[in-house]
N, C-alpha and C positions, 0 to 999 in steps of 0.2 A: 124516742120512750118504748121500755120494752114491755109490754105488757104480762109476760106471763112471768116474769121475774121481777124483784125490786124495783122502784123508780121514784123519779122522782118531780114532786108534784111544785109546781106553778098555781097563786092565785092573789087578785087585786086586795089589794090594803087598799078600808077603808081612806086614806088621808094622800093616796095616789100612790105608785110602787107598788112590787112585789114579793112576796113573803116565798120559801121553799120550805117542800118539810117533803121525805119519802115514806112510799107507802110498798104497801105489800102487793103482791099480785090480786091478790082480793080483793085491793081497794081500801084497806085498813090502814091506818097509822102504825109507821114503825116508831112506837113508843121511845125507842131507847134515844137513834138519830134528833126525834124530833124534840125533847126534851135537849138535848145539848145545840142544836139551830135557834131555837127560841131565844138561847143568849144575844144571837147574834141578827134580833129583828129588825130589821129597816137597815142592813146596809147591806153592800155585796157581800160583804165577807159570808153572808150566809147561803144565797149561790154557788162560791167558790166551795165552799165546804160540802153544799146537798152532794153536788156532781163528782167529788171526789170521796165521801164516804159513801157514796152507793154504789162504787166500782168496787171499794171494800167489805162493805155487807156482802155483792154476789162473790167473792172469791172465799169468805165468810163461809156461806152456806155453801160452797161446793166443797169447803173441807170439815166440812162436820163441829164446826167449829161456835160457842158460843161467848160472850163477858168471860162466864166464870170459870171459860176452861182455855181461854185465850193465855198465852204466856209470852213475855217478852222476843222467845224466838221466833212464836210462829209470827209476830211483828216484823222482827228484820227478814223474815220468809217472801210475806207480802210484799215487803219496799224494794226486796230482791226480784218477785215477780213482775215488777212493773219497772223496773230500772234502776236502784240502783246494785254497787256494789258492794256486796257480802259475799264472805267466805264462809259459803255455806248452800248445799242442793234445797230449789225452789219449790220441788215436788212439782206436781201438776200442770203444763201450760195457761200463760193467763193474759188476757190479751190476745189475743192470737189478731195478726192481721193487723194492729194498731202499732206506731211508734210507742217503743220508752219514751216515761217520762223525759223530760229535760231536766237539771241540775234544780233551777229554779221552781217548777212545778215538784221534783222530791220531796223540797226543802218547804213547802206548804202541803205536801203529803204530809210529812211527817207531823208538824204543828198540830195537824187538822185529829190524827188519829192519836197523839198522846193528850191532845184535850177533852179526846171523845173517854175516852179512856179512862181517863184521872174524873171524867165526871160520874161516870157509871161505876168505878171504884170505889167512888166519895160515899156509895150510900151501904158498903161496906163488903160489895160483891169482889170476890178477888183482892186479898190486900195485898198477896204479892204479886201482881203485876203494878197495882198500887206504888209500892215499895221502889221496882225495879226502871218504873220511870221519873220517881222524884231522885232524878238525882241535878246535882251541882258541879260547876265550872269555877279557876279561878278567872275573876278576871285581868283581859287585855288593856296594852293602854288606852287603845283608841274605847271598851268600853268605859272607863274613866273621866276620857276627853266627855266623851257625849251624857251622863247624866251628871244631875247637880249633887254636890259636895262626892264624886265620884273616888275620891282619893281615899274614903273611908269603908266601900267596897271591899267586903272581903272573899264573897264568891257571890255568884248568881248562877239562876235554872237552868238549865240545861237540856239534850233531847238527845236522847239514844239512840233516836232512829235517826237523825237530821243525818245527811252524809255529807263528810267530810268536805268544805268548804274549800273550794277551787279559787282561782283568781278570778273574775269579771272575763267574757269574752269579748276581749281584743278585737278591731277590725270589725265593729260591727254591719250589718247587711246595710250597704248604701246602696243608692239610685246608679243604673249606670250612667255614664260619663254621656251626656248630649241628654238627658232623657226628660227635664221642661220643657225645651222648645216641643222635641218630636213628637209629646204626648197630647202639648195645644194644638200640634197639628189637626191630629187625630179625635179632638175633640167637635162634638155633636154640636153644644149644646153651652147656653152662657154660663149656667148653672157650673155644670163637669166643668167649665173655664174654671169660675171663681174654686172648684174643690181645688183644683191642681196649683194656680196662684198659692190659696190660704196655705193648704199643707208647706209650701216651697218656703213663703217669708215666715211662719209665725209660727213655725216648730208645736205647731197642732197639732194635739192625740184626733183620733177621728170618731171618736166618744164625746170630747168634749167642741168639735168642732161641730157637729149633728144634731149637737144640744142645746145651738146658739139659741136666742132670741135675739130679736128684732131688738129689746129695751137694750140687749147686752153689748152694744154696740157705739161708740160713740167714738166716731169719727172721722166728727170735728177739733181741732185747736184748744185748748181749755177750756174741756167738757166738762158739765155743772158737777158732774162726782170730785172734783178737785184733788183727785189721785196721779193727774197724770197731765202735763201739758200737751204733750204731742198725741197726733191719733189713737187709739187704743179703744180694745174689746175688753170683758168680761166673762174667762169662763166661768161658769157657775154650776155648781152641781145640782139638779133634780132629777127628785128617782122618779117623779110623777110626769116624766116627758111624756108625751102619746109613743113616741115610735121610740122608747127605754132605753134610749140613747141619755148618757152621762158621762160626765168626767169626772176624771181616774180621781184629780183628789180636790179634795172639799175644805177647803177655806173659809171662812164665814163670808157670806154675802148678804146685803138688807137691799130691799125694795123700796126706797122712802119717796114720795112727793113726784113715784114717777119714774125719777133716776134709781141704776143701779149702785153702789158701790160694794167697795170687797171684794170676794171671789180670785182668782186667779189676772193679774194681770198683761195682758198679751198687747202688745206695741203693734202698731199696724200699716204696711206702707205704702207707698201709693201706688202702687198696679196693684195691692189687694182692694181698694177704692175705687179705680176704673173698675175691676172685676165687676165687684160689688153694685154698682151704680147700672152698667149693661146688665146685669142679672135684676134687681129693683125695677128694670124699666119696660124689659119688655116680658120675660115668662113670667117673675113675681107677683107681678101687674095683674096679666092676664089670667093662672091658673089660681094662686093663694086664694085658701079658707082662711077663716077665722080664727086661726090658733096663735099665732104672732109669731111661731118660727120662722127661723131661717129657711132651712135647705128645703124644695118641695118635693113630692111626685109630680117630675112633668106629661104622665098617661098613663092609662090604664085607667079601670072602675078609681082607684081611692085618687087622681090626680088632683093635686092641691093638698094634698096630707100632706103631715110634715115624713121625712126618706128619713131612713133608717141607715144604720153605719154601716150595717150588712151591704145592703145597695150601693152605699159609696164604695165599697170592697170591691164589689162586684166590681162596679161601672171601671175604678181601675185597673184591675184585672181584664176587661176587654179588650180600652184601652192601648195597654200595655204590650197584646196581639196584636192588635191592627198597625202600630209604629214597631211590629219588628224588633221591641228590645228585648236583652236577654233576660230569662230568669222571671221571676210573680212581681209586677209592682201592688207592694204593698203600704198602705198607709204611713205606719212606721218607718219605713226607710228615708221619707220629705225630711223626717223627725233627725236621722241620724245627718244626716246630709246635710241639714242645715247650720247643726252645731260643729261637723269641720267647718266647712265653709267659713263659719265666724271667726271660730281656732283659727285659721290660714290666714285672715282679714288682719287678725292682730296680733299677728304675729304671738300664735301660743296662750295668750293673755283667758287662765281660767274664769276668772272673777265677772270677762267680761260674759263670754260664752254659757255661764252659770244664771247669770240676767235676762241676758239673749233667748236663754232656751230654755228658760224655768223650769232648771233642773234643782234634784233636792239640796245639792253640796258639790262643791268645789272638790271636792274627794270624789264621787261618782265620775265627773266630768274625765278629772285626771284620769282614772281607773282604766274609763274606755273610751276614750279618744285621746289617751294624755301618749303621744307615741308616733313615732316620725311615719310620713309617707313611703315605703315600703317599696314605693316606684318613679320617688322623684330624685334628679338629680344628681341632688347632692348626700342622698342617702347610695345610690350607684355610687360618684365619686367618691364617697368615704371608703369601700370597699377597694374600690381598684389601689387607695393611697395605700390600704393593710395593705392590698396582697401584690404590692409594689409594682402596679400595672400600669398604663397609660389610660386615664378615664376617658 
């Protein structure tokens, strides 16, 4: 929180979850941003856009600009100041001591700024900027394939602020070799061993794992939901969790007669079931409060209350240091390692990897993981053959 400048204010919603707006230093609501953020009420996008927008408003204030005086060149300057490659001077330094935005963050910032200024310009302010932002582009073959009646498309909206889209980052960050057994050796609680096992075997995101409720777990064959014969769990997006954990994707789900259906279905390994019962019969039975969530705090004044995603990240980071593993152990590295292992086990079957890892599409799996292991003997043998050397 920055008290002497614009700041993001979160507010609890009556139906659960949180709303976000932006305040002036004196506590008054910044009307332009509030009108824009209300379009995303009840969605995670509201929080994301609030933090991107507050940074832009601080920069705009420093530059002495307003909505009526903003130009497309000024927006290019801001994008350059936060990390985009633009062929122009950026002006005064911005975000000193902080990393530039990543390519994906730059795309989100560009979408946020375009939506924000088009909404303001729609009231009759700065029509020139509105014209500059309302550009269109020719559809690609991928655009046509992804949309209904795509062959009839002649143009699509474009964002002049978006950075040039490169290829996806190949070779995503994996866990160090042998990280799982090393981590299990230094785990102090059954809950922590459950977290490592479930992240390793189910390709769960940390928000989905810490947002699980006991009712989401169908750990016996032929569960009453009828959606999967083998043991599985349902990752359901809930905006009102006490620990603020929420699943990233939001497929519809229902609770009927005490049985969860829908959501993101994830298959469960025997090791996951073993760690679940070890945790439930010891630490959970001893400390759990009556909230129905799976992961709980085991110490401190809030013992028994839901455990947060940030606390889980901190636990993994500290465990990695105790195990003397290189780099920082992050939850998402388990997901990348799992998908890569599935591809190796299936000899590169993208469909199986997509289903096992609950990825959005085969194309995503292929772009991120569809490459050879640069350290494999086969790769080295191929290079040696090309070079005319003995392998």
